[in-house]
C-alpha positions as CSV (number, residue, x, y, z in Angstrom):
1,M,64.1,134.3,-60.7
2,N,60.5,134.0,-62.1
3,R,60.9,136.5,-65.7
4,S,62.9,136.7,-68.4
5,I,65.9,139.1,-68.8
6,K,67.2,140.8,-71.8
7,F,70.9,141.6,-71.3
8,K,73.1,143.6,-73.5
9,L,76.6,141.6,-73.2
10,K,79.8,144.4,-74.2
11,N,80.2,143.2,-77.5
12,G,76.6,144.7,-78.1
13,K,74.9,141.5,-78.8
14,V,71.4,141.2,-76.9
15,V,71.2,137.7,-74.9
16,T,67.7,136.4,-72.7
17,I,68.2,134.7,-69.5
18,R,65.3,132.9,-67.9
19,R,64.8,130.0,-65.2
20,L,65.0,126.5,-67.5
21,K,61.9,124.6,-68.3
22,P,61.2,121.4,-69.3
23,D,60.7,122.0,-73.0
24,D,64.6,123.0,-72.7
25,Y,66.1,120.2,-72.9
26,D,67.1,119.7,-76.3
27,A,68.3,123.3,-76.3
28,I,70.5,122.0,-73.5
29,K,71.5,118.5,-74.8
30,K,73.0,120.8,-77.7
31,Y,74.8,123.2,-75.2
32,Y,76.4,120.4,-73.4
33,T,77.2,118.7,-76.7
34,E,78.7,121.4,-78.1
35,F,80.3,122.7,-74.8
36,N,82.1,119.6,-74.4
37,K,84.0,120.1,-77.5
38,G,85.6,123.2,-76.5
39,P,88.6,124.3,-74.5
40,S,86.4,125.3,-71.3
41,A,84.9,121.6,-70.8
42,K,88.0,120.2,-69.5
43,M,88.5,122.9,-67.0
44,V,84.6,121.9,-65.5
45,F,85.3,117.7,-66.0
46,E,83.5,117.8,-69.0
47,Y,85.1,116.0,-72.2
48,P,83.6,115.6,-75.7
49,G,81.1,112.7,-75.5
50,A,80.3,113.2,-71.9
51,P,77.4,111.4,-71.0
52,I,74.1,113.8,-70.7
53,T,71.7,113.6,-67.7
54,P,68.9,112.4,-68.8
55,K,65.3,114.4,-69.3
56,E,63.7,113.5,-65.9
57,Q,66.5,113.4,-63.9
58,M,67.6,116.7,-65.3
59,V,64.0,118.6,-65.5
60,Q,63.7,117.5,-61.8
61,R,66.6,119.4,-61.0
62,W,65.5,122.3,-62.6
63,S,62.2,122.2,-60.7
64,N,63.1,121.6,-57.2
65,K,62.5,124.6,-55.3
66,N,66.0,124.5,-53.5
67,N,68.0,125.2,-56.9
68,L,67.8,127.5,-59.5
69,Y,69.4,126.3,-63.0
70,I,69.0,129.9,-65.5
71,A,70.2,129.9,-69.2
72,V,71.4,132.5,-71.5
73,F,69.8,132.2,-74.6
74,D,70.6,133.9,-78.0
75,G,67.8,133.3,-79.9
76,N,67.3,129.7,-79.7
77,K,71.1,129.1,-78.9
78,V,71.8,128.0,-74.8
79,A,74.9,130.1,-74.4
80,A,75.9,129.3,-70.8
81,I,74.4,128.0,-67.7
82,A,74.3,129.0,-64.2
83,Q,72.9,127.1,-61.3
84,I,72.5,127.0,-57.4
85,C,71.7,124.6,-55.2
86,K,71.5,124.3,-51.6
87,I,73.7,121.4,-50.6
88,M,71.7,120.1,-47.2
89,P,68.3,121.9,-47.4
90,D,66.3,120.1,-44.6
91,H,69.4,120.0,-42.5
92,P,69.4,122.0,-39.2
93,Y,72.7,122.7,-39.0
94,S,74.3,123.2,-42.6
95,G,70.8,123.7,-44.9
96,R,71.6,127.3,-45.6
97,N,74.5,126.5,-47.8
98,A,74.6,126.4,-51.3
99,I,77.0,125.1,-54.2
100,T,76.6,127.7,-57.5
101,G,78.2,126.9,-60.5
102,T,78.7,128.6,-65.1
103,T,79.4,127.6,-67.9
104,M,79.5,129.3,-70.9
105,L,80.5,128.3,-74.5
106,E,83.6,130.5,-75.6
107,K,82.4,133.2,-78.0
108,Y,80.3,134.4,-75.3
109,T,83.4,134.9,-72.1
110,S,84.9,138.3,-71.4
111,N,81.2,140.0,-71.9
112,G,80.0,141.0,-68.8
113,L,78.1,137.4,-68.3
114,G,79.8,135.8,-65.7
115,T,79.2,138.7,-63.5
116,K,75.4,139.0,-64.0
117,L,74.8,135.2,-64.3
118,K,76.8,135.8,-60.8
119,M,74.8,138.4,-59.3
120,I,71.4,136.7,-60.1
121,V,72.4,133.3,-58.6
122,E,73.4,135.8,-55.6
123,K,70.3,137.2,-55.3
124,W,68.4,134.0,-55.5
125,A,70.2,133.3,-52.4
126,R,69.5,136.3,-50.8
127,E,66.1,135.9,-51.2
128,N,66.3,132.4,-50.2
129,N,68.0,132.3,-46.7
130,V,70.9,131.4,-47.9
131,H,74.7,132.3,-45.5
132,K,77.1,130.6,-47.6
133,L,77.6,130.1,-51.5
134,Q,80.2,127.8,-52.5
135,S,82.3,126.9,-55.6
136,E,85.0,124.9,-57.0
137,T,87.3,125.6,-59.7
138,F,91.1,124.3,-61.3
139,H,93.8,126.0,-61.0
140,K,94.2,126.7,-64.8
141,N,91.0,128.5,-64.8
142,T,91.6,131.6,-64.6
143,R,88.7,133.6,-66.0
144,S,86.5,131.9,-63.2
145,I,88.7,132.3,-60.3
146,G,88.8,136.3,-61.7
147,N,85.4,136.7,-61.6
148,L,84.5,134.9,-58.4
149,L,86.8,136.9,-56.5
150,K,85.3,140.1,-58.3
151,Q,82.3,139.1,-56.8
152,G,83.6,138.6,-53.4
153,Y,84.4,134.9,-53.3
154,E,87.4,134.0,-51.0
155,I,89.8,130.7,-51.9
156,V,89.8,128.8,-48.7
157,G,91.5,125.3,-50.1
158,V,92.6,123.5,-52.2
159,L,92.6,120.1,-52.8
160,H,95.8,118.7,-54.8
161,D,95.9,116.5,-58.2
162,V,92.1,116.2,-58.8
163,A,92.5,115.5,-61.8
164,F,95.0,114.2,-64.7
165,I,94.4,116.5,-67.9
166,D,96.8,116.5,-71.0
167,G,99.3,115.0,-69.1
168,E,99.4,116.8,-66.3
169,W,97.6,117.2,-62.8
170,Y,95.1,119.7,-62.2
171,H,94.4,121.1,-58.3
172,Q,90.8,122.5,-57.1
173,Y,90.6,125.3,-55.9
174,N,87.7,125.3,-53.1
175,L,85.8,129.3,-52.9
176,E,83.1,130.7,-50.4
177,K,81.4,133.2,-49.9
178,I,79.4,134.5,-46.7
179,L,76.2,136.5,-47.3
180,E,75.6,137.3,-43.9
181,K,78.3,139.1,-41.7
């Protein structure tokens, strides 16, 4: 993804989707501080007060040619982040597998944005010779599971009792999508 995209949400608001760059670090820090306080945070191992990755490490990930990190901007505010990272890009056997993930502020959910981000990620994957997309989510994250299934992912495994949240054990669903069959 080399250019920004204007995207109209179902509620009529227009946002901009683009690749992250080093100058975005402060906006990303603000995003994570807000996201980590919301109800969706516990679905992705985030929590209030969670440490935020230092700028150098984050920018290194953003600039790695084997990764795509994009954000949705509502003006100067980050509303969502999506990423895809090749797992072992130089490995001769499994170098064409990648893991994906998306986080989004609660007020932007159910507006078509998750689907749009998955489409952008898949397009990048196809352009970068990825064979298999992988994703993981907690069993209670029905919004994410529904979006992934709608995009053609399949549940291929369950890891039981991976997190103890609010007095309850959460299971992790592992999902995948094969791009070439």
